N, C-alpha and C positions, 0 to 999 in steps of 0.2 A: 504494500500500500504506500501511498505518497504521505510521508510524515512531515515534510517541510518543503516550502517553495520560497526561494530567495530571489529577489528581483532588484537590480541596481541600474539606475539611469535609463529606465525603459519608459518611453513616452513621458507622462507627467510624474512617474514614480522615481524618487531619488534613491531611497533604500527601503525595502520592505521585506519582512519575513513572515510568511503565512504558515502558521502551525495547523496541521490537520490531524485528525484522530480517526480511529476505527468507527464504523457505523455511518450515520447520515450527517454529513457536514453541509451547512448552508452558509452562503455569503450574501449579505444584503448591504444596502447603502443607498444614499440619495442618487437620483439620476445625475450622471456626469461625474460621480465620485471616483470612478476608476474600475468598476466591476468588469466591464468589457475589456479593459486594458490587461487585467489579470488573466482573462481567458486568452487574449492575444499572446501574452507571455508564455502561457502553457502551450499554445500551438507552436510557438517558436521553439520551445524546448523539445517538442515532439517531432521536429524536422520540417516545419513549414518554412516557406521562403523568407529569407532575411532581407531587410532593407535598412540602409543607414538612416532613413527618415524616422525610424523607431527610437533613435538615440535621444535621450533627454537633452534639451537645450543647455549648452555650456559644457557638456561632457564629451569625452573623446571615444567612449565605448559603452555599450550596454551589455549586461550579462543576466542570464536566467539560469538558476541552478535548482535541481530537484533531488531530494533525498528519498529513496524508496526502500522500504523494509521488504525483503524478498525471502525471508527465512522459510516461508511455507510454499515457495515456488522454486524447487531445485532445478527445474528445467531451464529457468532463466540463467542461473549460474552456469549450467552446462553449455548454453549457447555462448555466453561470454567467453568461457574457456576455449571453445572451438574457434572463436575469433581472436584468440590471443590476448584477451583482456583480463586483467587480474580481478578477482573478486574475493571478498572475505566471507562469502556464503550467506551473509544476512543483509548486507546493504549494497545498493547500487546508486551511484551518484551520476546524474546526467547534467551536463553543463553546455550552454550555448553562448557565444559571444559575437557581437557585431561591432566593428570598428567604423569610425567616421569615413575611412577610405572605401568602405563598402565591403571589406573582406569579412567573412564570417568563419568562425572556427567552432569545433564541437569536441567534447570529451565524454568518455564513459569511464568512470573510476580513474580519472587522471590520464587515461590513454587517449591520444588524439585519434578521432575517427571522422569519417565523412558524414555529411548530412543524411545520406541514405542509410548508413549504419545506425546513426542516432535514431532515425525514424523506425528502423527495424526493431531495435531494442524497445523504443517507446511504445510500439504497437503491442508488445507483450505486457507492458506495464499499465497502460492507460487507454481507455476508449473515451474520446471527447465527442460529446453529442450536442451540437447546436442545431439550429435549423439547417445550416449548410451540411453538417455531418449526417443529418437524418436523410439527406438525399441519397445516401448509399442504399437506403431501402428500395429505391426505385430501380436499382440495377438487378437484372434477372439473375446474374451469377451470384450476387450477394443473397438474393432470396432463396436460391437453390441451396447455398451453403447453410443458411439458417434452418431450412427445413431438414436437411440431412443431419445437422447437429442435433436438432430436436428429436429426430427419429433414431439417433444412435447409428446412423447409416454412413458415417464418414468413411469407415474402412471398406464397406461394401461399395461405396462410390469409387474409391480408389481401385478396387478390384475390377469394376466395370471399365474404368479408364485404362487399366493395364490390359484387359482383354481386348479392348478396342485397338490399342497400340499393337498388340500381337496380330490381330486381323489385318490392320493397315500395313504392317510390315510384310506379311505374307502376300498381300495384294501388290505391294510395291515390287517385291521380288518376281512375282508372276508377270507383271507389266514389263519389268526390266528384261526378263528372259525372253518374252515374246518380241520385244523391240529388238533385242540383239539377234534373235533368230531371223526376224524379217530382214534386218540389215545384212546378215550373213547370206541369206538366200539371194538378195539382190546382187551381192558381190561374189557369189559362189564361183563363177568362171574365173574372175581375176584371182581370187584366193587360191583356187586350184592350181592356176598357172604359177603363182608365187611359191606355193608349197612344193610343187613338183620340181620347179627349177632349183630351189635351194636344197631340197632333200636329194635330188639327183646328183648334186655336186659332192655329196658326202663330206661335208666340211668338218674340220677338226679345229677346235679353238686353238689359236696361236700358230696355226699351220702356215700362215703367211710369213711369220718371222723365220720359221725353220726353212722355208723355201728360199727366202732371201739369202740366208747363209749358204745354202747349198748352191745356189746359182753363182754366188760370188766365188766359191771354190772351183766350180766347173769352168767358169769363164777365165780363171787365172791358174789353171792346173799346171801348165808348162812352167810358168814362173815359180810356182810353189815347189815343184820338183827340183828345179835348179837351186833354189834357196836351201832346201833341205839337204841336197847333196853337198853343197858348199860348206854348210855348217858341220855336217858329220865328217867330211874330209879334213876340215881344219882341226877337228878334235883327234881323229885317229886314222888319218890318211897314211900315205906311203912315206913321206919325208917331211921333216920340220913341222911336226904336229904338236898340238898342245900337250898330248900325253907324253911324247918324247921329251919335251922340255920339262915336264914334271918329274922325269927321272933324275935330272940334275938337281931339282929342288929336294928330292928325297935324300940324295947323297949328302947334300949340304946340311939337311936337317938332322941326319944321323951324326954328323960330325959335331954339330952344336950341342946335341944331347949328351955326347960323351964328355964334353967339357962341363956342361951344366945339366945334371940329371933331372933337375926340377922342371925342365922344359919337355918332359916326356909327353905331357898332355897335348903338345903341338902335333904329335904324330897322329892322334885321333882326328884332329881337324884336317890334316893332309889326307888321310885315308878317306874321310867322308867326301872331300872335294873330288878326289880321284874317281871314286866309285860313282858319284853323281854325274861326272862328265862322261864316264863310260855309258851310264844309263841314258843320258841325253843323246849320245851318238846313236845308240841302238834304236831309241824312239824315232829319231829323224830318219834313220835308214828304213825302218818299217813304214813310216809315213810316206816316204818317197816311193817305196815299192807299191804301196796301196793306191797312190794317186795315179789315176788313169785318165787319159784323154777320152771323154765319152760324149761326142757330139749329139748322139740320139737322146741321152739322158738330159743333156742341157736343153734340147728342144722341148722335151717333155716338161721340164721344170718351168720353162718360159711360158708354155701354153697354160700350165696350171696357174702360174702367177697372173696371167692375163685374165683367166676366168675369175679368179678371186677379186681382181681389181674391178672387173665389170660388175660383179655382185655387190661389192661395197659401194660402187657409185649408184646402184639402183636401190639398195635396201638398207644401207647403214654405213656409218663412218668407219666402223671397225668390223672385223670378222665376227666377233661376239654378238654385235648388234644384228648382223645378217642372220646368224643362227637363230637368234631370238625372234626375228621377223618371221622366219620359216615356222618356228614353233607356234607363234601367235596365229599365223594363217591356218595352220593345221587344226589348232584348237577351235578357231572360229568355224572352220568347215565341219569339225566334229559336232559342233553345237547344232548344226542343221539335223544331224542324225540322232543326237542324244536328247534334244530339247523335249521331245514328246514324253520320254520317260521322266525327265526332270520336272516337266510341267505337271504330270500326273501326281508326282510326289508333293509338289507345292500346292496343287489344288486340293489334295487330301488334307494337307495342313491348313489350308484356308477354310475348308468345311469344318474341321475340328475347332478352329479358332472362332468361326462364326457361331457354331453351336454353343461354345463357352460364353461368348458375348451375349447371345440371346438368353441363356439361362441366368447369367448374372444380372442382366438388365431387367429381366422379368422379376427376379427377386427384389431388386432395388425398387422397381415400380410398385410392387406389392407393399413393401415397407413404407415407401413415400405416401401411398394412398391412405394407409392406416394412420400414419403420422399427420397427414394433412387434415384429416377429420378431427384428430385429437387436438391439433394446434388451433384449428378454427374454433372448436368449442372452448378451449382454454382462453383464447384471446377475447372471445365474445363475453366471457364472464368478467373480464377485467375492464373492457371498454366503458361500461356504465360508470365505473368508479373513476374514470378519467374524463367525465363530462360528455360522453357520447352514449347516452342511454339506448338509442336506437341503432347503434353501430353493429354491423355484422362483418366478420372477417372470413375470408376464404383463401386458403392456399391452393390455387388451382393448378392441376397438372395438365400441361398443354402438350399433346402428343407431337412428337417430331416426325418428319417424313421418313427419316432413317435413324437408326440407333447411332448415337455419337459418343464421344468420350465422356459425356455427362449423363448418358443413359438414353432411354427411349422417350423422354419428355423433358420439357422445360418447366420451370416453376414460375408462376405469376401470382403475386399477392393482389387480391381484389378486396374491395370494401364497399359497403353500402352504409353511409353514415346517417341517412335520413329515411324515415318511413316512406314506403312507396317507391323508392328509387332502386333501380336495378344495380347490381354490383358492377363495378368498373375497376380497371387497373388502378392501383393506388396512386400512380403518378397523375391520373386525370381527375381525381376527385378531392384530394386532400390539400388543405391549406398548410402553410408552414407549421403553425401550431398543432394542427391535427396530425400532421406527419410526425412531429416530435412525440406526440402522445401515443401514436401507434408504435413508434420505436420503444417508448417506455413500456407499453403493454407487452411487446415481445421480450424486452429485457426482463420483465417480471417473470415471464414463463421460462425463459432460458437461463435465468440467473444461476441455477444450480449447475448448469453445463458449461457456462462461460468461464474460462480460466484467467481472463484478464482481471487483475486485482482491483483496479480503480476505474470507476465510471464517473465521468464528469458531464453534467447536464447544464446547458446554457439555453435560455429562452424556451424551456419546455413549458413554461407557464404563459406563453404568448396567447392572448385572446381568451383567457379564462379568468375566473374569479369566484368568490363566494364558496359555495359548497363544493364545486368542482375542484377548486384549489385545495380544499381539505382532502378530497379523494386522491388527487395527484400526489400530495404530500405523503399520505398514508401508503400509497403504492411505492413511492421511492424509499420510504422507511422499511418496507418489507424487503425490497431489493437489497437494502443495506445489511440484511441478515447474512448475505452471501458475498457481498462486495463492499469495499469502501465506496460510498457515494458522495459526490461533491456537487451541489447545485447552486448556481447563481440565480437568485430570484428577487422579484419585487413584491411577491405575494406574502402577506403575513401568515396565511393558512399553511403555506408550504414551509416557511421559515420556522413556524412553531413546531413542526413535526421533526425538526432536526435534532440529532443528539449533541451536536457541537455547532455553535453559532458564532460566525465571525462577521464583524461590521467593517466596511471600508468607508473612509471619510476623506474629504478633500480639504487641504489646508495650504499654507504657504510657508516657505523657508527662504530667507534671503531675498524676498521679493519674487520668488518663483513658485508656481503652484506645484503641489505634490500630493501624494495619496498615502494614507496610513491605514493600518488595520488594528482592530481591537477584538480580543476574544470576549464574548459577552456571557455573563452569568448573572443570576439573581436579578436585582433591580435594573441593571443595565440592559439585560435582555428584555425584560418587561417593557422598558421605555422604548426600545427599538421596535418591538412588535406593535406597541401602541402607535408609534410614528407611522409604521407601515399600514396600519388600519385607516389612516387618513384623518384621525382626530387629533386633539391636543394631547401630545404624549405626557403632559403633566396632569391631565384631568383624571379624576378618580374613575370616571366611566370608561375612558379609553384604557386605563391600566387594568381595570377589572375585566374588561373584554380580553385584553392581552393575557392576563393570568388564566382566564378560562380556557383560551386556546392552548396554552402551555400545559395546563393540568390535564386536559383531555388527551393531549399527545402522550403525556407521561403514563396515562392509564392504558395505553395500547400495548398489547403484547408485541415483542420485537418482530416476530415472524407472522403476524396476524394475517389470516386470509381475508378476502374482501368481506365475506359474510360475518366473520368474527369481528372484524373492524367496525362494521356497521352496528353490530350488536353492542360493542363496547361504547360507541358514541351514544346509542340509545340509553344504555345504563347510566352514562355520565349525565345525560340531560335529566333523567328521572331524579338523580341525586340532587 
């Protein structure tokens, strides 16, 4: 829940700390005192667009900071941990800052985050419902999510979406295979020519490199033989050879070792050199003997090189690419022959996926149908307590032409708010105030299911008063059994139903208008309720009326149903 809201240099607010508590919190004050500014600050904290125009005159930056107790919401700490944000398991602190240069920054638990990340975390902590936010009720997707949540069908809806994706994937594969087969059939003659030409060449990877080396040897065979003969003759020929000269070296080496026996190791070096030269001479002699002039082989190598060159010019820069082109052509040709078998396999998979989708969609439709009836009855019971005694609510299931990722139908909330009027889509009949009250009715029903800790209502009392105001206040008090509720109101009937009452007032500091807040208890709260009633807050009559409102609220059970709440009021009047 939101335990504290701190605002500095925002609009007319210089410095303000708003303390909040569990249960039903209300904020009241004179028109223009700053109630809407506090809502605007909350919106900024939850990721709404920032503007330098919001900075208080004379200040260089504005900040809004919210402290949230999330000890009973471990999933929020898990989300922060996934995003690399530190958390102490019980507190989350959101902060937003706007500078005069127009730059806005955001933090979660001291870690800098984007406005999008701030909004993502904020959505888990707070639902802000003003007349603008109530417009989300007009969105078909939001209406479907609300019904599925009420029905406990969120997981089933995900199963339907998963089945739809499975069917769509099978159909995409079928379409892709048919497309590729059609293209292969159109290109079959060309592909057959390519495959046959490349396969007929019996190519071997890197063959072109080996042929290049062989051609070089064959083209220079005579010179290579002469060079080999010259080198071997120089080493061990008939006269004045390298090996003969090494005999002189050996004699001199023997003499030096007789004088200095420590040089015996030099003999090993000599022997190694002598034997290596002998081996070199033998290798060259064998090379020279093996080297033959073979014009026919040279012609064959040249023809092969020309063939490889032609193929690389047509089918790829390298021999490897040519081989791959041949493989691809053969694979595409094989597709013409194998596609029927592959298509039968895919079509069987499609039929299985379609059956799964229909079964899951039918189960979802049945669950939604039952839940739509229950939700309609439940909302109908609440609407009279929100000033719409003739209101009727219907969560209509609108069949889709085809089953989609959301199931076999869409969801459309319809209402009839006056006797004799046909039900129409909510967007076409509800005023802003009525829309907010329908939202409140739904929140009353869904309160136990909604995991968002804090609900904030602004302008939910638009266009109502008197007894309807009492009923709206009692409804919000019931919702506060499951959530922290914070309502900005001008109605004393709603304010009196709060567990925790805060007053915002406008003053001046240093010649500049500012706003302050006061937690109201005892006589201060009586005086504020009396002021809101429209009479003289100092008169005994106004104060008595204010006390009566507060006492009747105190007599209500915290989680009273509409019927029990009405019974409690009747008991209070008899007393």
